[in-house]
C-alpha positions, -999 to 999 in steps of 0.1 A, spaced: 814 715 -580 835 746 -584 864 750 -560 857 772 -529 820 763 -527 812 742 -497 782 720 -498 760 715 -468 749 679 -468 720 683 -444 710 719 -443 689 731 -414 654 735 -424 631 759 -407 603 735 -416 614 710 -389 613 725 -355 641 717 -331 632 693 -302 648 704 -269 646 668 -256 670 655 -282 706 663 -274 734 660 -298 759 651 -271 765 617 -256 752 615 -220 765 589 -197 740 565 -182 742 555 -146 759 524 -134 726 509 -122 710 512 -157 741 496 -174 741 468 -148 704 461 -153 708 460 -191 738 437 -189 720 415 -164 689 413 -186 711 404 -216 729 376 -197 697 362 -183 682 362 -218 713 344 -232 711 318 -204 674 313 -210 682 308 -247 709 282 -238 685 263 -215 659 262 -242 684 251 -268 697 224 -245 661 212 -239 654 210 -277 687 192 -283 678 167 -256 644 161 -271 659 157 -306 685 131 -293 658 112 -275 636 113 -306 664 99 -327 670 71 -302 634 62 -302 633 62 -340 663 39 -341 646 16 -316 614 16 -337 634 7 -368 651 -22 -349 617 -35 -338 604 -33 -374 634 -54 -386 627 -79 -358 591 -81 -368 600 -86 -405 625 -114 -395 599 -131 -373 573 -128 -401 598 -144 -426 605 -172 -401 568 -177 -395 562 -180 -433 590 -205 -436 576 -226 -407 541 -224 -422 554 -237 -455 573 -265 -437 541 -275 -418 521 -275 -451 547 -297 -466 547 -321 -436 509 -324 -438 510 -340 -472 504 -378 -475 537 -383 -494 557 -368 -466 540 -390 -441 546 -421 -462 583 -413 -466 587 -406 -428 570 -439 -421 594 -457 -444 623 -440 -427 611 -455 -394 606 -490 -409 569 -491 -415 555 -506 -447 522 -501 -465 500 -531 -473 514 -553 -502 549 -539 -497 580 -555 -482 614 -542 -470 645 -553 -488 678 -544 -471 710 -544 -491 743 -547 -474 772 -534 -494 801 -544 -472 794 -581 -476 783 -587 -440 748 -597 -431 729 -578 -405 721 -595 -372 683 -594 -377 685 -608 -412 709 -635 -401 686 -645 -373 656 -646 -396 674 -668 -421 688 -692 -395 655 -696 -376 635 -707 -406 640 -735 -431 667 -732 -457 660 -720 -492 665 -755 -507 641 -770 -481 615 -744 -490 619 -752 -528 617 -789 -521 586 -784 -501 570 -762 -527 576 -787 -556 574 -820 -539 555 -813 -508 521 -827 -498 493 -825 -523 
């Protein structure tokens, strides 16, 4: 723009009529209106804080319940694994081979079987010593076998 020419940024237009209700000056509001607006703002802020606290409480409670549910799922999985192990153990114990082995452990024998005990320390057991001492000696049995009554 050439010097000395002043531009009017917003020229008054005759096309837009002037509204008498709009004032260009700043009018002070009364104390009661200002107090009412600030009271409304404070009450809205407090209501927002109460709602936020409620949602935070619900979220914390939901997270605690989710952790508890996860703990219960782990317990159920552990109990299911224990149940499966016990079921497999019971299936193993119901076999005839297992029953025979347990019977042998308790000293039972099947027909046409005999128990042979081996002592590694060189001492005879009391039951075996009594059995041997109560009956005839080995030589007496052989003598009876070969030369006994016919």
